[in-house]
FIZAVO-803175 format. One record per residue (C-alpha): residue number from 1; residue in three letters; x, y, z. Coordinates in Angstrom, 3 decimals. Layout:
num	residu	xx	yy	zz
NUM	ALA	X	Y	Z
...
***
This chain:
num	residu	xx	yy	zz
1	UNK	-25.447	-3.213	9.628
2	UNK	-21.707	-0.545	10.548
3	UNK	-18.746	-2.267	10.040
4	UNK	-16.826	-3.496	11.999
5	UNK	-13.301	-3.346	11.887
6	UNK	-12.901	-7.318	13.416
7	UNK	-14.946	-7.563	10.430
8	UNK	-11.826	-5.725	7.867
9	UNK	-8.782	-7.056	7.076
10	UNK	-6.532	-4.532	5.598
11	UNK	-3.202	-5.176	3.997
12	UNK	-0.793	-2.320	3.614
13	UNK	3.064	-2.552	2.423
14	UNK	6.092	0.367	1.938
15	UNK	8.056	-0.948	0.362
16	UNK	10.342	-2.669	1.980
17	UNK	8.001	-2.206	5.280
18	UNK	5.160	-3.805	5.504
19	UNK	1.316	-2.411	7.534
20	UNK	1.440	-4.783	11.305
21	UNK	-1.065	-2.904	13.382
22	UNK	-3.494	-0.121	13.289
23	UNK	-5.203	1.720	16.177
24	UNK	-7.642	4.210	17.302
25	UNK	-8.595	6.320	20.099
26	UNK	-11.927	7.859	19.641
27	UNK	-10.609	10.528	22.408
28	UNK	-8.418	12.000	20.740
29	UNK	-9.674	11.187	16.990
30	UNK	-6.020	9.750	16.443
31	UNK	-4.464	7.162	13.923
32	UNK	-1.609	4.859	14.550
33	UNK	-0.669	2.948	11.682
34	UNK	2.779	0.670	12.816
35	UNK	5.327	-0.718	10.155
36	UNK	7.856	-2.826	9.978
37	UNK	11.281	-3.865	7.887
38	UNK	11.270	-6.846	6.281
39	UNK	14.513	-5.192	4.467
40	UNK	16.884	-7.980	3.960
41	UNK	20.274	-7.840	5.646
42	UNK	22.120	-9.451	2.600
43	UNK	20.692	-6.613	0.262
44	UNK	21.694	-3.733	2.728
45	UNK	24.815	-1.772	1.093
46	UNK	27.117	0.272	2.907
47	UNK	26.418	4.321	2.174
48	UNK	30.352	4.938	3.098
49	UNK	32.538	2.566	1.782
50	UNK	29.922	0.286	-1.026
51	UNK	30.228	-2.885	1.045
52	UNK	27.886	-5.019	1.395
53	UNK	29.624	-7.181	4.518
54	UNK	26.791	-5.316	7.327
55	UNK	25.081	-6.660	9.912
56	UNK	22.559	-5.190	12.159
57	UNK	23.545	-4.161	14.829
58	UNK	20.172	-2.265	16.796
59	UNK	15.858	-1.862	16.333
60	UNK	14.667	1.357	16.283
61	UNK	10.707	2.571	15.951
62	UNK	10.223	6.527	14.755
63	UNK	6.709	7.900	15.104
64	UNK	6.308	10.705	12.311
65	UNK	3.120	12.908	11.039
66	UNK	1.173	11.757	8.373
67	UNK	-1.718	13.640	6.599
68	UNK	-5.025	12.455	8.074
69	UNK	-7.794	11.062	5.536
70	UNK	-10.224	12.962	7.447
71	UNK	-11.041	16.085	8.876
72	UNK	-9.631	16.646	13.122
73	UNK	-8.400	13.796	12.552
74	UNK	-4.745	13.348	13.305
75	UNK	-2.712	10.090	11.472
76	UNK	0.824	8.862	12.698
77	UNK	3.027	5.903	11.205
78	UNK	5.005	3.952	13.881
79	UNK	7.630	2.367	11.607
80	UNK	10.240	-0.332	13.193
81	UNK	13.032	-0.701	11.277
82	UNK	17.378	-2.030	11.300
83	UNK	20.417	0.175	12.956
84	UNK	23.143	-1.544	11.156
85	UNK	27.425	-1.535	11.269
86	UNK	29.949	-2.485	7.990
87	UNK	32.096	-5.031	9.232
88	UNK	35.151	-3.561	6.176
89	UNK	34.299	0.618	7.689
90	UNK	32.868	-0.401	11.292
91	UNK	30.175	2.968	10.172
92	UNK	27.282	2.926	11.948
93	UNK	23.644	3.701	9.774
94	UNK	20.497	3.360	9.188
95	UNK	17.643	1.676	7.575
96	UNK	15.916	4.785	4.852
97	UNK	11.991	4.952	5.618
98	UNK	10.482	6.135	2.770
99	UNK	7.785	8.721	1.986
100	UNK	9.862	11.070	5.376
101	UNK	10.707	14.482	4.790
102	UNK	15.551	14.532	5.946
103	UNK	15.932	15.508	9.261
104	UNK	12.155	15.434	10.566
105	UNK	9.426	13.525	11.747
106	UNK	6.574	14.598	9.053
107	UNK	5.995	12.238	5.352
108	UNK	6.697	14.437	2.131
109	UNK	2.338	14.184	1.583
110	UNK	1.748	15.974	5.334
111	UNK	4.205	18.659	4.826
***
């Protein structure tokens, strides 16, 4: 009997992100894994002044291309992350996304 996706549960954590969904389109052979931030605001430090007095200013998402597990397939990772603002110096900054090449929308593994 073939394994159905309804029978499978995959719990994945890409610190500090947790996988929230996976979708696959058989027509385009594209897989999309979605990750949501579980970082605590109290643990964030402003990269400009070093103070820990920040708050969530916005919520963002970005899709980055990843190396596929199977030939002729496409794979993407969607990260939902926070934008912060420092109460001390007023600077805005984004939560870092692990495994992402700086200034690109591709994973280190795919690069």
